[in-house]
C-alpha positions as CSV (number, residue, x, y, z in Angstrom):
1,M,119.3,118.4,87.9
2,S,117.2,115.8,89.6
3,R,117.5,112.1,88.9
4,Y,114.6,110.0,90.1
5,D,114.8,106.4,91.2
6,T,111.1,105.5,91.7
7,V,108.1,105.6,89.5
8,T,104.6,105.1,90.9
9,F,102.2,104.1,88.1
10,L,98.4,104.3,88.1
11,S,96.1,103.6,85.2
12,D,92.8,102.1,84.0
13,Y,94.6,99.7,81.7
14,G,93.9,96.5,83.6
15,R,96.1,93.5,83.3
16,V,94.6,91.6,80.4
17,D,96.3,93.5,77.6
18,E,99.9,94.3,77.2
19,F,99.5,98.1,78.0
20,V,101.0,98.1,81.5
21,G,104.0,95.9,80.5
22,V,104.8,98.1,77.5
23,V,104.8,101.3,79.6
24,H,107.1,99.6,82.1
25,S,109.5,98.6,79.3
26,V,109.6,102.0,77.7
27,I,110.4,103.6,81.0
28,R,113.1,101.1,81.8
29,S,114.6,101.3,78.3
30,I,115.4,104.9,79.1
31,A,116.1,104.7,82.8
32,P,117.2,101.1,83.6
33,H,117.8,102.0,87.3
34,A,114.2,103.1,87.9
35,G,112.0,101.0,90.1
36,I,108.3,101.0,89.2
37,I,105.6,100.6,91.8
38,D,102.2,99.6,90.4
39,L,99.7,101.5,92.6
40,T,96.7,100.0,90.7
41,H,95.6,99.4,87.2
42,D,92.1,98.4,88.1
43,V,90.5,101.9,88.1
44,A,87.2,101.5,86.2
45,P,87.8,102.5,82.5
46,Y,87.6,106.3,81.9
47,D,86.8,107.0,85.6
48,V,89.0,110.1,86.1
49,R,87.2,111.0,89.4
50,A,88.0,107.6,90.9
51,A,91.7,107.8,89.7
52,G,92.0,111.2,91.3
53,L,90.7,109.9,94.6
54,V,93.1,107.0,94.5
55,L,96.0,109.5,94.2
56,A,94.6,111.7,96.9
57,R,94.2,108.8,99.3
58,S,97.7,107.6,98.5
59,A,99.7,110.8,98.1
60,Q,101.1,111.2,101.6
61,Y,102.4,107.6,101.5
62,L,104.0,107.5,98.1
63,C,107.8,107.3,97.8
64,P,109.3,110.5,96.4
65,G,109.9,110.3,92.7
66,V,107.8,110.4,89.5
67,V,104.0,109.6,89.7
68,L,102.5,108.5,86.4
69,A,98.7,108.6,86.2
70,V,97.0,107.6,83.0
71,V,93.2,107.6,83.0
72,D,92.7,109.5,79.8
73,P,89.4,109.3,78.0
74,G,90.3,112.4,76.0
75,V,93.5,110.9,74.6
76,G,94.3,112.2,71.1
77,T,92.2,115.4,71.6
78,D,93.4,118.9,72.5
79,R,93.6,118.0,76.3
80,R,97.1,118.8,77.5
81,P,99.7,116.3,78.5
82,I,101.4,117.8,81.5
83,A,104.1,117.3,84.2
84,V,103.6,119.0,87.6
85,E,106.4,119.5,90.0
86,V,105.6,119.4,93.7
87,G,107.5,119.7,96.9
88,G,110.1,121.9,95.3
89,G,111.2,119.1,93.0
90,Q,110.9,116.2,95.4
91,S,108.3,114.6,93.1
92,V,106.8,115.1,89.6
93,L,103.3,114.1,88.6
94,V,102.8,113.2,84.9
95,G,99.6,112.6,83.1
96,P,96.7,114.3,81.2
97,D,95.4,117.6,82.3
98,N,91.9,116.3,82.9
99,G,91.7,116.6,86.7
100,V,93.3,113.3,87.5
101,L,96.4,114.9,89.1
102,A,94.6,117.7,90.8
103,P,93.6,116.0,94.1
104,A,97.1,114.7,94.8
105,V,98.7,118.1,93.9
106,A,96.3,119.7,96.4
107,M,97.1,117.1,99.1
108,V,100.8,117.8,99.0
109,G,100.5,121.5,99.2
110,G,100.2,122.6,95.5
111,A,102.4,122.8,92.5
112,S,105.7,124.6,92.3
113,R,106.0,124.4,88.5
114,A,104.1,122.9,85.5
115,V,104.9,122.2,81.9
116,V,102.9,121.1,78.8
117,L,104.8,118.0,77.4
118,D,105.1,119.5,73.9
119,D,108.8,118.8,73.1
120,E,108.6,115.8,70.8
121,Q,112.3,114.9,71.2
122,F,111.2,113.3,74.5
123,H,108.3,111.3,72.8
124,L,108.3,108.1,70.8
125,P,107.2,108.0,67.2
126,S,103.5,107.4,67.3
127,P,101.6,105.2,64.8
128,G,98.4,106.8,66.0
129,P,97.2,109.2,68.8
130,T,95.5,106.8,71.1
131,F,98.3,105.4,73.3
132,A,99.8,108.5,74.9
133,G,100.8,106.3,77.9
134,R,103.4,104.6,75.7
135,D,104.3,107.3,73.3
136,V,104.3,110.5,75.4
137,F,104.0,109.9,79.1
138,A,106.3,106.8,79.5
139,P,109.3,108.3,77.6
140,V,108.9,111.6,79.5
141,V,108.9,109.7,82.8
142,G,112.0,107.7,81.6
143,N,113.8,110.9,80.7
144,L,112.9,112.5,84.1
145,C,114.4,109.5,85.8
146,A,117.5,109.7,83.6
147,G,118.1,113.3,84.7
148,T,116.5,115.4,82.0
149,P,115.7,118.8,83.6
150,F,112.0,119.4,84.3
151,E,111.9,122.7,82.4
152,A,113.3,121.0,79.2
153,L,110.2,118.7,78.8
154,G,108.0,121.4,77.3
155,T,106.4,124.8,77.6
156,A,106.0,126.3,81.1
157,I,102.5,127.0,82.2
158,D,100.9,128.6,85.2
159,P,100.1,125.8,87.7
160,L,96.8,127.7,88.5
161,S,95.7,127.0,84.9
162,L,95.6,123.2,85.5
163,R,92.2,121.6,85.3
164,P,90.8,121.1,88.8
165,A,89.0,118.0,90.0
166,L,85.3,118.3,90.7
167,M,84.5,116.8,94.1
168,N,81.2,117.2,95.9
169,L,81.4,118.4,99.5
170,S,79.1,117.2,102.3
171,R,76.9,119.8,103.9
172,I,74.7,120.3,106.9
173,E,71.0,120.3,105.9
174,G,68.4,120.7,108.7
175,D,69.0,118.0,111.3
176,G,71.3,115.9,109.1
177,V,74.4,115.7,107.0
178,E,74.0,115.3,103.2
179,G,76.9,113.5,101.5
180,E,77.7,110.8,99.0
181,V,79.7,107.7,98.5
182,L,83.3,108.5,97.4
183,W,84.6,105.0,97.0
184,E,83.6,101.4,97.1
185,D,86.6,99.2,97.9
186,R,86.9,95.5,97.0
187,Y,85.3,94.4,100.3
188,G,82.2,96.5,99.6
189,N,83.0,99.1,102.2
190,L,81.6,102.5,101.3
191,Q,83.7,105.5,102.1
192,L,81.6,108.7,102.4
193,N,82.7,112.3,101.9
194,I,81.5,113.0,105.5
195,D,83.9,114.0,108.3
196,P,83.4,112.0,111.5
197,D,83.2,115.3,113.5
198,D,80.0,116.1,111.6
199,V,78.1,113.3,113.3
200,E,79.9,113.3,116.6
201,A,76.8,114.8,118.3
202,Y,74.5,112.1,116.9
203,G,75.5,109.4,119.3
204,E,76.1,105.7,118.7
205,R,73.0,105.0,116.5
206,I,72.6,106.8,113.3
207,T,69.8,106.9,110.7
208,V,71.0,106.4,107.1
209,R,68.7,107.7,104.4
210,L,69.3,106.3,100.9
211,G,66.7,108.1,98.8
212,D,63.4,106.8,100.0
213,R,65.0,103.9,102.0
214,I,66.0,104.1,105.6
215,R,68.5,101.9,107.5
216,M,70.0,102.1,110.9
217,A,73.7,102.0,111.5
218,R,75.8,101.8,114.6
219,R,79.1,103.7,115.1
220,V,81.9,101.3,115.8
221,R,85.7,101.3,116.0
222,T,86.4,98.0,114.2
223,Y,84.5,95.7,111.8
224,A,84.5,92.9,114.3
225,E,82.2,95.0,116.6
226,I,79.4,94.8,114.0
227,R,76.8,92.2,114.7
228,T,75.2,89.8,112.1
229,G,72.9,91.7,109.8
230,E,73.9,95.1,111.3
231,L,75.2,98.1,109.4
232,G,78.2,99.9,110.8
233,L,79.8,103.3,110.5
234,V,83.6,103.3,111.1
235,V,86.3,105.9,110.7
236,D,88.3,104.3,107.9
237,S,92.1,104.3,107.4
238,Y,91.9,107.7,105.7
239,G,90.0,109.4,108.5
240,M,86.6,109.4,106.7
241,L,83.3,107.8,107.7
242,A,82.5,104.5,105.9
243,L,79.4,102.4,105.8
244,V,80.5,98.8,106.5
245,A,79.4,95.3,107.4
246,D,81.5,92.6,109.1
247,R,82.9,90.1,106.5
248,A,80.1,91.2,104.1
249,S,79.6,93.8,101.4
250,A,77.8,96.9,102.6
251,A,77.6,98.0,99.0
252,G,75.9,94.8,98.0
253,E,73.5,94.9,100.9
254,L,72.5,98.5,100.3
255,R,72.7,98.4,96.5
256,I,74.6,101.7,96.2
257,G,78.1,102.7,95.0
258,A,80.4,105.6,94.2
259,G,78.5,108.8,93.6
260,D,75.2,107.8,95.3
261,P,73.7,110.2,97.8
262,V,73.6,109.4,101.5
263,R,72.1,111.3,104.4
264,L,73.0,110.7,108.0
265,E,70.7,111.8,110.9
266,S,70.5,111.2,114.6
267,A,68.4,108.1,115.3
268,P,65.1,108.7,117.1
269,D,64.9,107.1,120.6
270,D,62.0,104.8,119.7
271,N,63.6,103.2,116.7
272,G,64.5,100.0,118.5
273,A,67.6,98.9,120.3
274,D,69.8,97.3,117.7
275,G,68.4,97.6,114.2
276,V,69.7,94.0,113.7
277,T,68.3,91.7,111.0
278,V,68.9,88.0,110.9
279,A,68.8,85.9,107.8
280,V,66.3,83.0,107.9
281,E,66.5,80.0,105.6
282,L,63.1,78.6,104.6
283,G,62.8,74.9,103.8
284,T,60.6,71.8,104.3
285,R,59.3,71.4,107.8
286,R,60.2,68.1,109.3
287,Q,57.4,66.1,110.8
288,P,57.8,64.9,114.4
C-alpha cells in the first residue's frame, strides 16, 4: 500500500476565486501530512491542450507522488474521472479523461494501471455536478496520500482506452519545415513543435513564413545574442526551437500565438546580411 507525501496541482482555476484554496483544504483535511506544489493555475480557461503540454514539459522534473490536473470543460457530463498509475506506482495522475493527462503519461513511459473514480465513498457530497475538483478529485487525492490502495478507488479500465491528446507534428514539405506554435510563455517566447535537427542544414539565417508574411530569423544560443529589432531562433529549455526576441515579446511583434502555423526555410543568399530593423521615433525637427 503506497502512501504519498507530495501532490502537484495544475488547473485553470486562476487565483481570483476560492477554488484553489478549497481544493488544497479538502486534500489536507484527509492527508494533513501531504505537501502541495502548485504547478500553475493560470492555464487559459478550458484549454485542455495547453494544460497537457504543461504536464508534458514538466513531467520529468516533478517530485514522485500524486499529480492532480483539473482543466475540465466537460465537468458534469459523461466524461470519465480517472486515476492513472505510472512508474509501477511511483506516481498517480488524477483528473478528467479528456486528454489532459495523456502527454505526461506518454512522457514517463505509459500507464501501468488505470481506474475510473466511481466509488462514491471516496467523494464528497455534491450540491451540484460542476465542481469535480472539490467533490471528486480532491478527496480521491487525499485518500491516495492517506494510503488508500489505488485499486480501491474505482473500476479498473484498460489504460489503452484512455483518451489521447491530439498534438500536431511538424513535417518536411518541399524545401522547408511546416510546424506550429505550441506555447507562448509570459515573456512572449514562442515554442515551436519543430526539432532543432530539422533545420540544422539551413545554416544561421532562416526564413520564417507566417501565412503571407515573411520574416528573417537568426539561430542563436542565448537571448543576449539577438540584436535590436532582430528575431532569433533558440533551442529552449525543453529542447525545442523557439522564436524569441531579446527583452521583448516575439509573440507581440509577430502577432501570433499557440496553434498558429509557422514554416521555416533556408534563407536565400541575397536576402541581406542581418535582417535587422531599428525603431525610429518621429517628432518635430529642431531648427538650427
